[in-house]
C-alpha positions as CSV (number, residue, x, y, z in Angstrom):
1,X,30.2,-67.0,-65.3
2,X,27.9,-64.6,-63.5
3,X,29.5,-61.7,-61.7
4,X,28.2,-59.3,-59.2
5,X,28.2,-55.7,-60.2
6,X,30.7,-53.6,-58.4
7,X,29.0,-51.0,-56.2
8,X,30.5,-47.6,-56.0
9,X,32.9,-47.0,-53.1
10,X,30.7,-44.1,-52.0
11,X,27.7,-46.3,-51.6
12,X,29.7,-48.7,-49.4
13,X,31.0,-45.9,-47.3
14,X,27.5,-44.4,-47.0
15,X,25.9,-47.7,-46.0
16,X,28.8,-48.4,-43.5
17,X,28.3,-45.0,-41.9
18,X,24.6,-44.5,-42.0
19,X,23.0,-47.9,-42.8
20,X,21.2,-46.4,-45.8
21,X,21.7,-46.3,-49.6
22,X,22.9,-43.1,-51.3
23,X,19.4,-42.5,-52.7
24,X,18.0,-42.5,-49.2
25,X,20.7,-40.0,-48.2
26,X,19.3,-37.5,-50.7
27,X,15.7,-38.2,-49.8
28,X,13.7,-35.3,-48.5
29,X,12.4,-37.5,-45.7
30,X,15.9,-37.9,-44.2
31,X,17.8,-34.8,-44.9
32,X,16.8,-31.2,-45.5
33,X,19.3,-29.2,-47.6
34,X,19.0,-26.4,-47.1
35,X,16.2,-25.8,-44.6
36,X,13.7,-28.4,-45.9
37,X,14.4,-28.5,-49.6
38,X,16.5,-30.7,-51.9
39,X,18.8,-29.3,-54.6
40,X,18.0,-32.2,-56.9
41,X,16.2,-32.0,-60.2
42,X,12.9,-32.9,-58.6
43,X,9.9,-30.6,-58.0
44,X,11.4,-30.0,-54.6
45,X,14.6,-28.8,-56.1
46,X,12.8,-26.7,-58.6
47,X,10.8,-25.1,-55.8
48,X,14.0,-24.4,-53.9
49,X,15.5,-22.8,-57.0
50,X,12.4,-20.7,-57.5
51,X,12.4,-19.5,-53.9
52,X,16.1,-18.7,-54.2
53,X,15.4,-16.6,-57.2
54,X,12.5,-14.8,-55.5
55,X,14.8,-14.0,-52.5
56,X,17.5,-12.7,-54.9
57,X,14.9,-10.3,-56.4
58,X,14.0,-9.1,-52.8
59,X,10.5,-10.8,-52.7
60,X,9.9,-12.4,-49.3
61,X,9.0,-16.0,-49.3
62,X,6.8,-15.8,-46.2
63,X,4.2,-13.0,-45.9
64,X,5.0,-10.3,-43.2
65,X,2.8,-9.2,-40.4
66,X,0.1,-6.7,-41.4
67,X,-0.2,-3.4,-39.6
68,X,-3.4,-4.6,-37.9
69,X,-1.7,-7.7,-36.6
70,X,1.2,-5.6,-35.2
71,X,-1.2,-3.2,-33.5
72,X,-3.1,-6.1,-31.9
73,X,0.2,-7.6,-30.6
74,X,1.2,-4.1,-29.2
75,X,-2.2,-3.7,-27.5
76,X,-1.9,-7.2,-25.9
77,X,1.6,-6.3,-24.6
78,X,0.3,-3.0,-23.2
79,X,-2.6,-4.7,-21.4
80,X,-0.2,-7.3,-19.9
81,X,2.2,-4.6,-18.8
82,X,-0.6,-2.6,-17.1
83,X,-1.7,-5.7,-15.2
84,X,1.8,-7.0,-14.2
85,X,3.7,-3.7,-13.4
86,X,1.6,-2.8,-10.3
87,X,2.1,-6.3,-9.0
88,X,5.9,-6.1,-9.7
89,X,6.1,-2.7,-8.0
90,X,4.2,-4.0,-5.0
91,X,6.6,-7.0,-4.8
92,X,9.6,-4.5,-4.9
93,X,8.1,-2.6,-2.0
94,X,7.7,-5.6,0.3
95,X,11.4,-5.7,1.3
96,X,11.3,-1.9,2.0
97,X,8.2,-2.4,4.2
98,X,9.8,-5.3,6.1
99,X,13.1,-3.5,6.7
100,X,11.3,-0.3,7.8
101,X,9.2,-2.2,10.3
102,X,12.3,-4.1,11.6
103,X,14.0,-0.7,12.1
104,X,11.1,0.6,14.1
105,X,11.1,-2.7,16.2
106,X,14.8,-2.1,17.0
107,X,14.1,1.5,17.9
108,X,11.2,0.3,20.2
109,X,13.6,-2.0,22.0
110,X,16.1,0.9,22.5
111,X,13.3,3.2,23.7
112,X,12.2,0.6,26.3
113,X,15.8,0.3,27.6
114,X,16.0,4.1,27.8
115,X,12.7,4.4,29.6
116,X,13.7,1.7,32.1
117,X,16.8,3.8,33.0
118,X,15.0,7.1,33.3
119,X,12.3,6.3,35.8
120,X,9.8,5.3,33.2
121,X,10.1,8.6,31.4
122,X,10.2,9.3,27.6
123,X,12.9,11.6,26.2
124,X,12.3,15.4,25.9
125,X,11.0,16.9,22.7
126,X,13.6,19.7,22.7
127,X,16.3,21.3,24.9
128,X,13.9,24.0,26.2
129,X,11.7,21.4,27.7
130,X,14.6,20.5,30.0
131,X,16.0,24.0,30.3
132,X,14.2,27.1,28.9
133,X,17.6,28.9,28.8
134,X,19.3,26.2,26.7
135,X,21.2,27.5,23.7
136,X,21.0,26.0,21.1
137,X,17.6,24.6,21.5
138,X,18.1,21.1,19.9
139,X,15.0,19.5,18.4
140,X,15.7,16.1,20.0
141,X,12.3,14.7,19.1
142,X,13.2,14.8,15.4
143,X,16.4,12.9,15.8
144,X,16.6,10.5,18.7
145,X,19.2,8.4,17.0
146,X,21.1,7.8,13.7
147,X,24.1,9.7,12.3
148,X,25.4,13.3,12.2
149,X,23.3,15.8,10.2
150,X,24.9,17.6,7.3
151,X,26.7,20.8,8.4
152,X,24.0,23.0,6.9
153,X,21.3,21.6,9.1
154,X,23.3,21.7,12.3
155,X,23.1,25.5,12.1
156,X,19.7,26.0,10.4
157,X,17.5,23.4,12.1
158,X,19.2,22.7,15.5
159,X,19.7,19.0,14.9
160,X,22.1,17.4,17.5
161,X,25.2,15.4,16.6
162,X,24.8,11.6,16.7
163,X,26.6,11.2,20.0
164,X,24.2,13.7,21.7
165,X,21.0,11.9,20.6
166,X,19.1,10.2,23.4
167,X,18.8,6.7,21.9
168,X,22.4,6.6,20.7
169,X,23.5,4.3,23.5
170,X,20.6,2.0,23.1
171,X,20.4,1.6,19.3
172,X,24.0,1.6,18.2
173,X,23.2,0.5,14.6
174,X,22.8,4.0,13.2
175,X,21.3,2.6,9.9
176,X,18.3,1.5,12.0
177,X,17.2,5.1,11.8
178,X,17.2,5.1,8.0
179,X,13.9,4.1,6.3
180,X,14.8,2.1,3.2
181,X,12.1,3.9,1.3
182,X,13.3,7.4,2.3
183,X,13.5,9.5,-0.9
184,X,13.7,12.9,0.7
185,X,11.3,15.8,1.2
186,X,10.9,18.1,-1.7
187,X,14.0,19.7,-3.3
188,X,15.7,20.7,0.0
189,X,16.1,17.3,1.7
190,X,17.6,15.3,-1.2
191,X,18.5,12.5,-1.9
192,X,17.0,11.5,1.5
193,X,16.0,12.9,4.8
194,X,18.5,10.6,6.5
195,X,21.4,11.9,4.4
196,X,20.6,15.5,5.5
197,X,19.3,15.1,9.1
198,X,20.7,11.8,10.1
199,X,17.3,10.2,10.9
200,X,14.2,9.2,8.9
201,X,11.9,8.8,11.9
202,X,10.2,11.3,14.2
203,X,9.3,11.0,17.8
204,X,5.6,11.9,18.5
205,X,6.2,15.1,20.4
206,X,4.9,18.6,19.2
207,X,1.6,18.5,17.3
208,X,2.1,20.5,14.2
209,X,-0.8,22.8,13.1
210,X,-2.8,25.7,14.4
211,X,-5.8,23.6,15.0
212,X,-4.0,21.3,17.5
213,X,-2.1,24.1,19.2
214,X,-5.1,26.3,19.7
215,X,-8.3,24.3,19.7
216,X,-7.9,22.6,23.1
217,X,-8.4,19.1,21.8
218,X,-5.1,17.8,23.0
219,X,-3.8,17.7,26.6
220,X,-0.2,18.8,25.7
221,X,0.1,19.9,22.1
222,X,3.5,21.5,22.7
223,X,5.3,18.3,23.8
224,X,2.8,15.4,23.7
225,X,4.9,12.3,24.6
226,X,8.0,14.4,25.5
227,X,9.1,13.8,29.1
228,X,5.9,12.0,29.9
229,X,5.7,8.8,32.0
230,X,5.3,5.6,30.2
231,X,1.8,5.3,31.8
232,X,0.7,8.7,30.5
233,X,-0.6,7.7,27.0
234,X,-4.0,6.0,26.8
235,X,-4.3,2.8,24.8
236,X,-0.5,2.1,24.3
237,X,-1.3,-0.4,21.5
238,X,-2.9,2.5,19.5
239,X,-0.8,5.5,20.6
240,X,1.9,6.4,18.0
241,X,5.4,6.8,19.4
242,X,7.5,7.1,16.2
243,X,6.6,7.5,12.5
244,X,8.3,8.4,9.2
245,X,9.3,12.0,8.7
246,X,7.9,12.1,5.2
247,X,4.2,11.4,6.0
248,X,4.0,13.7,9.0
249,X,1.8,16.8,8.1
250,X,4.3,19.6,8.7
251,X,2.6,22.9,9.4
252,X,3.5,25.9,7.2
253,X,1.3,28.9,8.1
254,X,-2.2,28.1,6.9
255,X,-1.4,24.8,5.1
256,X,0.6,21.7,5.6
257,X,3.4,20.0,3.7
258,X,3.5,16.2,3.3
259,X,5.1,13.5,1.1
260,X,5.1,9.8,1.0
261,X,7.8,7.2,0.4
262,X,6.2,3.7,0.4
263,X,4.6,2.6,-2.9
264,X,4.7,6.2,-4.2
265,X,4.9,6.8,-7.9
266,X,6.9,10.0,-7.2
267,X,8.4,9.5,-3.7
268,X,9.6,12.7,-2.1
269,X,7.3,15.0,-4.0
270,X,5.7,17.5,-1.6
271,X,2.0,18.2,-1.5
272,X,0.0,20.8,0.4
273,X,-3.6,20.9,1.5
274,X,-4.7,22.3,-1.8
275,X,-2.8,19.9,-4.1
276,X,-3.1,16.7,-2.0
277,X,-6.2,15.5,-3.9
278,X,-4.0,15.3,-7.1
279,X,-2.0,12.6,-5.4
280,X,-3.4,9.2,-6.4
281,X,-1.1,7.2,-4.2
282,X,-2.0,5.8,-0.8
283,X,-0.4,7.6,2.1
284,X,1.4,4.8,3.9
285,X,3.9,5.0,6.8
286,X,5.6,2.6,9.1
287,X,4.6,3.3,12.7
288,X,6.0,2.3,16.1
289,X,3.5,2.3,19.0
290,X,4.0,2.8,22.7
291,X,3.5,-0.9,23.4
292,X,6.5,-1.7,21.2
293,X,4.8,-3.2,18.1
294,X,5.2,-1.8,14.7
295,X,3.0,-1.9,11.6
296,X,2.4,0.0,8.4
297,X,-0.7,2.2,8.5
298,X,-2.7,3.7,5.7
299,X,-3.5,7.4,6.6
300,X,-5.1,8.2,3.1
301,X,-8.7,8.6,4.1
302,X,-8.2,10.8,7.2
303,X,-5.5,13.1,5.6
304,X,-7.3,13.6,2.4
305,X,-10.6,14.3,4.1
306,X,-9.1,17.3,5.9
307,X,-5.3,17.8,5.7
308,X,-5.4,20.5,8.4
309,X,-6.7,17.9,10.8
310,X,-4.6,15.0,9.7
311,X,-3.8,13.9,13.3
312,X,-7.3,12.7,14.1
313,X,-7.5,9.2,15.5
314,X,-8.1,6.2,13.3
315,X,-9.2,2.7,13.9
316,X,-5.6,1.5,14.6
317,X,-4.0,4.7,15.9
318,X,-4.2,7.9,17.9
319,X,-1.7,10.8,17.9
320,X,-2.5,12.6,21.1
321,X,-4.2,12.3,24.5
322,X,-7.6,14.1,24.4
323,X,-8.0,17.0,26.9
324,X,-10.5,16.1,29.6
325,X,-13.3,18.6,29.8
C-alpha cells in the first residue's frame, strides 16, 4: 500500500502562513538576512561570513569618500549657500519693510488729523520755535509720538515725555513709532533708538549740516516743515515729512554720522563721511511724504557721492524748499 510521505510540521505552518515552501523562505530573492545576504552554506553565505570577518578586523566593506570628493561636496554647499543666503535675508527683511511702511502710513493719518485741527499747520520743530524763552527747549521734531524716553535722555537731549508729544492724541498706538528694523545708533543708542528716545522716526525739520545752514540753498534750514502751512512745501508727493532716525545724516562738526537698519549686514554701525565708502550695503529708509503716502527709498547714490550734501533731491524725493533768488 502506497503511503504519502509525512511533511514536516514546520513546512505546513510555513505554507499556511506565507503560501511558500520552506526552501523559498530561505531564498535570497524573498528574504534578506541580514541586509541582503543569506547565512546558508551557499556562496552568498560565504560572502556574508567573509564580509563579517572583514568588519571584525576593522576593514570597511564599502570604500569611503576620498578627500577630493569631500572637497567637491563642500565647495558645492558653499556655492549654494552664497546663492541662497542673500535671498533668504531679503525674504526676512520683507516683513520689516511692510511693517515700517504701515507705521509711517498710520503716522501720516495722525499728522493729517493734527493739521486739520491746527489751521492746516504742521507741528513745531522745537519749543523755541513757539517761545524763545522756553525752558527746557524740547526737540519735538525728533519725537512727535511714541513712548517715554529713558531717564538719561530726558536730561541730556531734551526729549519730551510721551504725553507731551504733538501726535500722542492722534496716533495712540505707541508702537507705531517703533521701526521693526531699528537696531540703534552706534554704542550709545542700544539696543534701539526707540528703547532710548521713545521714537524711531524723525520729523523733517532742521536741516543738519553747515552746507545747508550757511549756503542759502534752502528757504528755512532752521525749521523747514516746522510750523509751516500744509500748502508750503512744493510737490507734496516728493517732499519728505518723516523718515527713519538711523539713515538721517546727523551733523558732527566737519563730518556726518549715519547708519542703516534695513537689509544691513551690521545694522546700527555708525559711519562718517570718510568711512562711508567701506559700507557695501544699500542705504535704505522708510519715508513718509507730505501727501500721506509712504515708500522705501534708496539713498545710496546721493549719500555716497557726497555725504556732506546728503540732503540733495532725488528722483522720488526732496528734503527742503529751495530758496528763491
